[in-house]
C-alpha positions in Angstrom: 207.6 111.5 9.5 204.4 109.5 10.3 202.2 108.6 7.4 198.5 109.3 8.0 197.8 105.6 8.6 200.6 105.3 11.1 199.6 108.5 12.9 196.0 107.3 13.3 197.3 103.9 14.6 199.5 105.7 17.1 196.6 108.0 18.3 194.3 104.9 18.6 196.8 102.9 20.6 197.8 105.8 22.8 194.1 106.7 23.5 193.2 103.2 24.3 196.1 102.8 26.7 195.2 106.1 28.4 191.6 105.0 28.9 190.3 107.7 26.6 187.7 105.4 24.9 186.4 104.2 28.3 186.0 107.8 29.4 184.1 108.8 26.3 181.9 105.7 26.5 180.9 106.8 30.0 179.5 110.0 28.7 177.4 108.4 26.0 174.4 107.7 28.3 171.2 106.9 26.5 173.0 106.3 23.2 173.6 103.2 21.2 175.6 102.1 18.1 174.6 100.4 14.9 177.5 98.9 13.0 177.5 98.6 9.2 179.5 95.9 7.4 179.5 94.8 3.7 181.9 92.0 2.8 183.9 89.7 5.1 186.9 88.3 3.1 189.6 85.7 3.7 191.9 87.8 1.4 191.2 90.8 -0.8 194.0 89.7 -3.2 192.2 86.4 -4.1 188.9 88.1 -5.0 187.9 87.7 -8.6 186.6 91.3 -8.8 188.0 94.6 -7.4 186.8 95.3 -3.9 186.7 98.9 -2.7 188.8 99.4 0.5 185.7 100.8 2.3 183.7 97.7 1.4 185.3 94.8 3.4 186.9 93.5 6.5 189.0 90.4 6.7 187.5 87.4 8.4 190.0 87.5 11.2 189.3 91.2 11.8 185.6 90.5 11.9 186.0 87.7 14.4 188.1 90.0 16.7 185.3 92.6 16.5 182.6 90.1 17.4 184.7 88.7 20.3 185.3 92.2 21.6 181.6 93.3 21.2 180.4 90.1 23.0 182.7 90.9 26.0 182.2 94.6 26.2 178.8 95.5 24.6 175.2 94.2 24.8 174.6 93.1 21.2 170.9 93.2 20.2 168.9 92.6 17.0 168.2 96.0 15.3 164.5 95.5 16.0 165.1 94.9 19.7 167.3 98.0 19.9 164.6 100.2 18.3 162.0 98.6 20.7 164.1 99.6 23.7 164.3 103.2 22.5 160.5 103.2 21.9 159.9 101.9 25.4 162.2 104.3 27.0 164.4 101.5 28.3 168.1 101.7 29.1 170.3 101.3 26.0 173.7 102.1 27.6 176.3 99.8 26.1 173.9 98.4 23.5 174.7 98.0 19.8 173.4 96.2 16.7 175.3 94.7 13.8 174.1 95.1 10.2 175.3 93.9 6.8 174.3 95.4 3.4 173.8 93.6 0.1 173.7 89.9 1.0 177.2 88.8 0.0 177.9 85.1 0.0 180.9 85.7 2.2 178.5 86.9 4.9 177.3 83.3 5.0 180.7 81.6 4.6 183.0 83.9 6.7 180.8 86.0 9.0 178.1 83.6 10.0 180.5 81.1 11.7 181.7 83.9 14.0 178.2 85.0 14.8 177.3 81.4 15.7 180.4 80.9 17.8 179.8 83.9 20.0 176.0 83.8 19.7 175.8 87.3 18.4 172.8 88.5 16.4 172.9 90.5 13.2 170.6 91.9 10.4 171.4 91.4 6.7 169.8 93.7 4.2 169.2 91.9 0.9 169.2 93.3 -2.6 166.8 90.6 -3.5 167.1 90.6 -7.3 170.7 89.4 -6.9 170.1 86.6 -4.3 171.1 83.2 -5.7 172.3 84.7 -9.1 175.7 85.2 -10.6 174.9 88.8 -11.4 177.2 91.5 -10.3 176.4 94.9 -8.8 177.3 97.6 -11.2 180.6 98.6 -9.4 181.8 95.0 -9.5 180.8 94.6 -13.1 182.4 97.9 -14.1 185.7 97.0 -12.5 185.6 93.4 -13.8 185.5 94.7 -17.3 188.0 97.5 -16.8 190.6 94.9 -15.9 190.4 93.8 -19.5 192.6 95.6 -22.0 190.0 95.7 -24.8 187.3 97.1 -22.6 189.6 99.8 -21.2 190.5 100.9 -24.7 186.9 101.1 -25.7 186.0 103.2 -22.6 189.0 105.5 -23.3 187.4 106.5 -26.6 184.1 107.4 -25.0 183.1 111.1 -24.9 182.4 111.0 -21.1 185.6 109.3 -20.2 187.4 112.5 -19.1 184.8 113.3 -16.4 184.8 109.7 -15.1 187.6 110.2 -12.7 189.2 113.1 -11.0 192.5 111.4 -11.0 195.1 112.5 -13.6 197.7 109.7 -13.2 196.3 107.9 -16.3 196.4 104.6 -14.5 193.1 103.4 -15.8 192.3 100.1 -14.1 194.5 100.8 -11.1 193.1 100.4 -7.6 193.1 104.1 -6.8 191.6 105.0 -10.2 188.9 102.3 -9.9 187.9 103.4 -6.4 187.6 107.1 -7.5 185.7 106.2 -10.6 183.1 104.2 -8.7 182.5 107.2 -6.4 182.1 109.4 -9.4 179.8 107.0 -11.2 177.5 107.0 -8.2 176.7 110.6 -8.8 175.7 110.1 -12.5 172.2 109.7 -13.8 171.2 106.0 -14.2 171.1 106.2 -18.0 174.6 107.6 -18.2 176.0 104.9 -15.9 174.3 102.2 -17.9 175.7 103.7 -21.1 179.2 103.2 -19.7 178.5 99.6 -18.7 176.9 98.8 -22.1 180.1 99.9 -23.8 182.2 97.7 -21.5 179.9 94.7 -22.1 180.3 95.1 -25.8 184.1 95.0 -25.8 184.8 93.0 -22.7 184.8 89.2 -22.2 181.7 87.8 -20.5 183.4 85.1 -18.4 182.3 86.7 -15.1 183.2 85.1 -11.8 181.0 82.5 -10.0 178.2 83.5 -7.7 179.2 86.2 -5.1 175.8 86.7 -3.5 174.1 84.3 -1.1 171.2 82.2 -2.2 167.8 81.8 -0.5 168.8 78.4 1.0 171.8 80.0 2.7 169.6 82.8 3.9 167.1 80.3 5.4 169.9 78.5 7.2 171.1 81.8 8.8 167.5 82.7 9.7 166.9 79.2 11.3 169.8 79.9 13.7 167.7 82.5 15.4 170.7 84.9 15.2 170.2 86.5 11.8 167.3 88.5 10.6 166.8 90.0 7.2 165.7 93.4 5.9 165.2 94.8 2.4 167.7 96.7 0.3 165.6 97.1 -2.9 165.4 94.5 -5.6 168.2 95.8 -7.9 170.3 98.0 -5.6 168.9 101.2 -7.2 170.0 104.5 -5.7 166.5 105.7 -4.8 166.9 109.5 -5.2 168.1 109.0 -8.8 164.8 107.4 -10.0 161.1 108.4 -10.2 158.8 107.9 -7.2 157.1 105.1 -9.1 160.4 103.3 -9.8 161.4 103.7 -6.1 158.1 102.2 -5.0 158.5 99.3 -7.4 162.0 98.5 -6.0 160.8 98.7 -2.4 157.7 96.6 -3.0 159.5 93.9 -5.0 162.2 93.4 -2.4 159.5 93.1 0.3 157.6 90.5 -1.8 160.8 88.5 -2.5 161.6 88.3 1.2 158.0 87.4 2.1 157.9 84.7 -0.5 161.3 83.1 0.2 161.8 83.7 4.0 158.2 83.7 5.1 158.5 87.0 7.0 157.7 90.6 6.1 160.9 92.7 6.5 160.6 95.4 9.2 163.6 97.4 8.3 165.2 98.7 5.1 168.6 99.9 4.1 168.9 102.7 1.6 171.3 101.8 -1.2 174.3 104.1 -1.0 172.5 105.8 1.9 170.4 108.0 -0.5 166.8 108.8 0.3 164.1 111.5 0.0 161.1 112.4 2.1 159.0 110.6 -0.6 161.0 107.4 -0.2 160.5 107.5 3.6 156.8 107.9 3.0 156.7 104.8 0.7 158.4 102.7 3.4 155.9 103.9 6.0 153.0 103.1 3.7 154.2 99.5 3.3 154.6 98.9 7.0 158.3 99.3 7.6 159.3 100.2 11.2 162.5 102.0 10.2 165.4 102.3 7.8 169.2 102.6 8.2 171.4 105.1 6.4 175.2 105.3 5.7 175.4 108.5 7.7 178.0 108.1 10.5 176.7 108.6 14.0 175.2 107.2 17.2 171.6 106.5 17.8 170.0 108.5 20.7 166.7 109.5 22.2 164.4 111.2 19.7 166.1 109.7 16.6 164.1 109.3 13.4 163.6 105.6 12.9 163.7 106.1 9.2 167.1 107.8 9.4 169.1 105.5 11.6 172.8 106.4 11.7 175.4 103.7 11.6 179.2 103.4 12.0 180.7 101.7 9.0 183.5 99.3 9.6 186.1 98.3 7.0 189.6 96.9 7.2 191.6 100.1 6.9 190.0 101.7 9.9 189.3 98.7 12.2 192.0 96.1 11.7 192.9 96.3 15.5 190.7 96.9 18.5 192.3 100.3 19.3 191.4 101.4 15.7 188.0 99.8 16.0 187.4 101.9 19.2 188.7 105.0 17.6 186.3 104.5 14.7 183.5 104.4 17.2 184.5 107.2 19.5 186.7 109.7 17.7 186.0 112.1 14.8 188.2 111.7 11.8 188.5 108.0 12.1 
């Protein structure tokens, strides 16, 4: 019997060979695709922190994506794609590439492929992390949970039972960690910070070296003319979990950081975790943004809300081959 992964691979390969993807593409007139990436790794196993399966592609996979897109699509900057829609111009076969967070591996592993194939992209920076050795809370959480002392401390915490839906008891295992991160994203900020405070108290502080790009690296990418930068808040705060004032402060600070360090005012914004409210959209408009991208899967078509731009997320599990990559774009359930 086929496993789910093998079945999806078989469907993707069969559909590709039968010309199904080409047929579907021919029906998507007046529609375009915005791709979402996060990390681009040489090897997940060599990473100093746990990396969620949905957060990375391998460098060789990314290169194959870029090579394919260069040959089959018209890759535009996100700003140019939006301009084409605004002007009522043809967008058939057009796409844009985006990255969230500002990981160092975007510079080390993704940028060379973008330069080689002369393909543009937009990177959304969580500016408070740029050039620091700070970790986003999911990485910090999993870094400490790999330590026996920290796991023991968290196990005595009154909220531990609701942390994960899994019952296998394998605290610190990959499946448990992935599930726990998704659960923690739904918690109020103060409860999540309480969990991290406990881990910091009992865990070792020898965190890994810098994982986020610095401003010099961002400027090198910007100077290539291929990479533009947008804002992603200062501290990667989930914006519908904080007050309107806090949301505005995060948005304004990230805008100021980019203006000060890159000499440009960011035109586009990426909502951390994809979460937003009408109030957050209003703040972005007030500060001059032209649009914002979500994590909602979908195509961009005429009449879209520029502050709710859908994207198609790419990660290794769903895109390690070109047939799977195409299935992710064109088929439901992939």
